[in-house]
C-alpha positions as CSV (number, residue, x, y, z in Angstrom):
1,M,204.8,143.3,61.1
2,T,201.1,142.8,60.9
3,K,198.9,144.7,58.5
4,R,197.2,146.4,61.6
5,N,200.6,147.5,63.0
6,R,201.6,148.9,59.6
7,K,198.4,151.0,59.6
8,K,199.1,152.4,63.1
9,D,202.7,153.4,62.0
10,S,201.3,155.0,58.8
11,S,198.7,156.9,60.9
12,A,201.3,158.0,63.4
13,N,203.6,159.2,60.6
14,I,200.8,161.3,59.1
15,N,199.9,162.8,62.5
16,F,203.6,163.7,63.0
17,S,203.8,165.2,59.6
18,K,200.6,167.3,60.3
19,N,201.9,168.2,63.7
20,S,205.2,169.3,62.1
21,R,203.5,171.5,59.6
22,G,201.4,173.0,62.2
23,R,204.3,173.8,64.1
24,K,205.9,175.4,61.2
25,R,202.9,177.4,60.4
26,R,202.6,178.7,63.9
27,K,206.2,179.5,63.8
28,R,205.9,181.5,60.6
29,L,202.8,183.1,62.1
30,N,204.7,184.1,65.2
31,M,207.6,185.5,63.3
32,K,205.3,187.6,61.2
33,K,203.7,188.8,64.5
34,V,207.1,189.7,65.8
35,L,208.1,191.3,62.5
36,L,204.7,193.3,62.5
37,L,205.2,194.3,66.2
38,L,208.8,195.4,65.4
39,L,207.5,197.4,62.4
40,I,204.9,199.0,64.6
41,V,207.7,199.9,67.3
42,V,209.9,201.2,64.6
43,T,207.2,203.3,63.1
44,I,206.1,204.7,66.4
45,G,209.6,205.4,67.4
46,G,210.1,207.2,64.1
47,C,207.1,209.3,64.5
48,V,208.1,210.2,68.3
49,K,211.6,211.2,66.8
50,I,210.1,213.4,64.1
51,A,207.7,214.9,66.6
52,L,210.6,215.5,69.0
53,A,212.7,217.0,66.1
54,Y,209.8,219.3,65.0
55,R,209.2,220.4,68.6
56,H,213.0,221.1,68.9
57,E,212.9,223.1,65.7
58,Q,209.9,225.0,66.9
59,E,211.7,225.7,70.2
60,I,214.8,226.9,68.3
61,A,212.7,229.2,66.2
62,R,210.8,230.5,69.1
63,V,214.0,231.2,70.9
64,E,215.5,232.9,67.8
65,T,212.4,235.1,67.3
66,E,212.7,236.2,71.0
67,N,216.2,237.0,70.6
68,K,215.6,239.0,67.5
69,E,212.9,241.0,69.3
70,K,215.2,241.5,72.3
71,L,217.9,242.8,69.9
72,K,215.5,245.0,68.0
73,K,214.3,246.6,71.3
74,L,218.0,247.0,72.4
75,L,218.9,248.6,69.2
76,E,215.8,251.0,69.5
77,N,216.7,251.8,73.0
78,N,220.3,252.4,72.0
79,Q,219.1,254.7,69.1
80,D,216.8,256.5,71.4
81,S,219.8,257.2,73.8
82,Q,222.0,258.5,71.0
83,K,222.1,262.3,70.4
84,V,219.7,263.8,67.8
85,V,221.5,266.5,66.0
86,G,219.4,269.2,64.4
87,Q,216.8,267.0,62.8
88,K,215.4,263.6,62.9
89,K,217.7,261.0,61.3
90,Q,215.6,259.7,58.6
91,F,214.8,263.3,57.2
92,K,218.5,264.5,57.8
93,E,219.8,261.6,55.6
94,K,217.4,262.6,52.9
95,V,217.4,266.4,52.8
96,G,220.1,267.6,55.4
97,V,223.2,269.6,54.2
98,D,226.4,270.1,56.4
99,A,225.8,273.5,57.7
100,Q,229.6,274.2,57.8
101,K,229.7,273.8,54.0
102,V,227.0,276.3,53.5
103,W,228.6,278.6,56.1
104,N,231.9,278.6,54.2
105,A,229.9,279.3,50.8
106,L,228.2,282.2,52.4
107,N,231.4,283.7,53.8
108,A,233.2,283.5,50.5
109,Y,230.0,284.7,48.7
110,D,230.4,281.6,46.4
111,Y,226.7,280.7,45.5
112,D,227.6,278.6,42.4
113,N,227.4,275.4,44.4
114,G,228.9,273.4,41.8
115,G,226.1,274.0,39.6
116,K,223.6,272.3,41.8
117,K,220.4,274.2,42.7
118,E,219.6,274.0,46.3
119,V,217.4,276.4,48.4
120,F,217.1,276.4,52.1
121,L,214.0,277.9,53.5
122,T,214.7,279.4,57.0
123,F,212.2,280.9,59.4
124,D,213.4,283.1,62.3
125,D,212.0,284.2,65.7
126,G,209.4,281.5,66.1
127,P,207.7,279.4,66.7
128,S,204.4,281.3,67.1
129,T,201.0,279.9,67.8
130,T,199.6,282.0,65.0
131,N,201.8,281.6,62.0
132,T,204.0,278.6,62.5
133,P,201.2,276.0,62.3
134,K,200.1,277.6,58.9
135,V,203.7,277.5,57.7
136,L,203.9,273.9,58.7
137,E,200.8,273.1,56.8
138,I,202.0,274.8,53.6
139,L,205.4,273.0,53.7
140,K,203.7,269.7,54.3
141,N,201.3,270.3,51.3
142,N,204.3,270.9,49.1
143,G,206.3,268.1,50.4
144,V,209.4,270.2,51.5
145,K,211.3,270.7,54.7
146,G,212.6,273.9,56.2
147,T,214.9,275.1,59.1
148,F,213.4,277.0,62.0
149,F,215.7,279.3,64.0
150,V,213.8,279.5,67.4
151,I,214.1,281.9,70.2
152,G,213.5,281.5,73.9
153,R,210.9,284.3,74.4
154,S,208.8,282.5,71.7
155,L,209.3,279.1,73.3
156,R,208.1,280.6,76.6
157,M,204.6,281.4,75.1
158,D,201.7,278.9,76.0
159,G,201.3,276.3,73.3
160,A,204.8,276.9,71.7
161,P,206.5,273.8,73.0
162,E,203.9,271.7,71.3
163,I,204.5,273.6,68.0
164,L,208.3,272.9,68.4
165,K,207.4,269.3,68.8
166,Q,205.5,269.3,65.7
167,I,208.3,271.0,63.8
168,Y,210.6,268.2,64.9
169,E,208.1,265.5,64.4
170,E,207.4,266.5,60.8
171,G,211.1,266.3,59.8
172,H,212.2,269.9,59.7
173,A,215.6,271.1,61.2
174,I,215.9,273.2,64.3
175,G,218.5,276.0,64.9
176,N,219.3,278.1,67.8
177,H,218.5,281.8,67.4
178,S,219.3,282.9,70.9
179,Y,217.2,283.2,74.1
180,T,216.7,286.9,74.4
181,H,217.3,288.2,70.8
182,D,218.5,291.4,72.7
183,Y,221.1,293.2,70.5
184,S,222.2,295.4,73.5
185,Y,223.0,292.3,75.6
186,L,224.7,290.2,73.0
187,Y,226.4,293.1,71.1
188,P,226.9,296.0,73.4
189,S,228.1,299.0,71.5
190,R,227.6,296.8,68.5
191,V,230.7,294.6,69.5
192,L,230.1,290.9,70.2
193,N,230.3,290.0,74.0
194,M,231.2,286.3,73.8
195,N,230.3,285.5,77.6
196,N,226.9,287.0,77.2
197,F,226.4,285.4,73.8
198,L,227.3,281.8,74.9
199,E,225.3,282.2,78.1
200,D,222.2,283.3,76.1
201,F,222.5,280.6,73.4
202,N,223.2,277.7,75.9
203,K,220.2,278.9,77.8
204,N,218.2,278.7,74.7
205,S,219.5,275.3,74.0
206,E,218.3,274.0,77.3
207,L,214.9,275.4,76.8
208,I,214.7,273.8,73.3
209,N,215.5,270.3,74.8
210,K,212.9,270.9,77.7
211,S,210.3,272.1,75.0
212,L,210.8,268.9,72.9
213,G,210.8,266.7,76.0
214,M,214.1,265.3,75.1
215,D,217.5,265.2,76.8
216,N,219.5,264.1,73.8
217,F,218.8,266.8,71.2
218,S,221.2,269.4,70.2
219,T,221.9,271.6,67.1
220,R,225.2,272.6,65.5
221,V,223.4,275.4,63.6
222,I,222.9,279.0,65.0
223,R,221.9,282.2,63.6
224,C,223.0,285.4,65.2
225,P,220.1,287.9,65.9
226,G,220.6,290.6,63.1
227,G,223.0,288.4,61.3
228,Q,226.6,287.9,62.2
229,L,228.0,290.3,59.6
230,S,226.0,293.2,61.3
231,W,228.4,293.2,64.3
232,K,231.9,293.9,65.3
233,E,234.7,291.6,66.5
234,T,233.0,288.4,65.8
235,T,236.2,286.4,65.2
236,P,235.9,284.7,68.6
237,L,232.5,283.3,67.5
238,N,234.1,281.9,64.4
239,E,236.8,280.1,66.4
240,Y,234.3,278.7,68.9
241,M,232.2,277.5,66.0
242,I,235.1,275.7,64.3
243,K,236.3,274.2,67.5
244,N,232.9,272.8,68.4
245,N,231.9,271.6,64.8
246,M,229.1,274.2,64.6
247,A,228.1,276.8,62.0
248,S,226.8,280.3,62.1
249,I,224.4,280.7,59.2
250,D,223.3,284.2,57.9
251,W,221.6,284.4,54.4
252,N,222.1,285.5,50.9
253,A,218.4,286.2,50.0
254,L,215.3,287.3,51.8
255,N,211.7,288.2,51.3
256,G,211.9,291.4,53.1
257,D,209.3,290.7,55.8
258,A,211.5,292.5,58.5
259,E,213.0,295.2,56.4
260,G,211.5,298.7,55.8
261,A,207.8,299.3,55.3
262,K,205.4,296.4,55.8
263,K,204.9,294.5,52.5
264,N,201.9,292.5,51.2
265,A,202.3,288.9,50.0
266,D,203.0,289.9,46.3
267,Q,205.6,292.3,47.4
268,L,207.3,289.6,49.6
269,Y,207.2,287.3,46.6
270,D,208.9,289.9,44.3
271,F,211.5,290.8,46.8
272,A,212.4,287.1,47.3
273,V,212.6,286.4,43.6
274,K,214.7,289.5,43.1
275,S,217.2,288.7,45.9
276,S,217.7,285.1,45.1
277,T,217.9,285.3,41.1
278,G,221.1,284.2,39.6
279,N,222.3,282.0,42.7
280,N,222.3,278.3,42.7
281,L,222.7,278.2,46.4
282,I,220.0,280.1,48.2
283,V,219.6,280.7,51.9
284,L,216.3,282.5,52.1
285,L,215.5,284.5,55.4
286,M,211.8,284.8,56.4
287,H,210.0,285.0,59.7
288,D,207.3,282.8,61.3
289,T,206.8,284.9,64.4
290,Y,203.7,287.0,65.3
291,G,202.7,289.6,62.8
292,K,204.1,287.8,59.7
293,E,200.7,286.8,58.2
294,E,201.8,288.0,54.8
295,T,204.8,285.6,54.8
296,V,202.2,282.8,55.2
297,K,200.1,284.1,52.3
298,Y,203.2,284.3,49.9
299,L,205.0,281.2,51.0
300,D,203.2,278.7,48.8
301,K,203.9,280.8,45.6
302,I,207.5,281.1,46.4
303,I,207.9,277.4,46.9
304,K,206.3,276.7,43.6
305,Y,208.6,279.3,42.0
306,Y,211.7,277.4,43.1
307,K,210.2,274.1,42.1
308,S,209.6,275.4,38.8
309,N,213.2,276.5,38.4
310,G,214.5,273.1,39.4
311,Y,215.7,273.8,43.0
312,E,216.0,271.1,45.7
313,F,214.7,271.9,48.9
314,K,217.3,271.3,51.7
315,T,217.8,271.7,55.5
316,L,220.6,273.1,57.5
317,V,222.1,270.5,60.0
């Protein structure tokens, strides 16, 4: 082989080697591009997956929130449709006492109450547009609740239904004190007429619901006008009360605002203190009807008296 031919072969080998290295570089470069592209695709795919997962979680959270709101409204509607007995539930759970328990204690003249001091402030013959709002203000200022035994003829007065609603909304208990408060109709010849009695009290019960703007309110607590013990042959009433899980509540203390000569606030206070002294269980009779302004004047003082002597203020339900 000539020298010239050897140079050509050498040059060809060099060019081949260069081309081979170039192809390898291009191949490596292409591989890097492919890997980079794959990495980009995988990264994008991961981001999309994360975004979809997040969106899915958000949707689940939204549905759960909606379901919770629907359930809450359903429960609220269910609670609204349930019967309200005597007093708003949250207040009854805090200060309400089973009226049958108190009824039994009064009938047995047992006021020891297991050593526990409890007083029930009860107001008869209202609501009035003159005195009941002032009574409510005093109770509110002292942070105590009372039991209001309302009568139909008072509820018929203009403005009375709004006051009854206030009694209810502010957490006091409501009892039935008859529609007519007519002794001659309820107890002719001083003997209980059960038919007249039930008709009269049922009529008042309907009026109480109407005045409250409710169709699901009832009370298991009644007070006989004049007090049950004042009348003859009331055994059928006791049987009716027991059968229907109700209670007929009289009292074992009073301020005297409906007895004897008219008394001023100081005299009412003295009367209430004297009549309740020595009792752990006190059911105090008062009136919030028209003409009982002195009861309003004395009320704050008697509440503070019971507080200072360690009594808890309860309601009859």
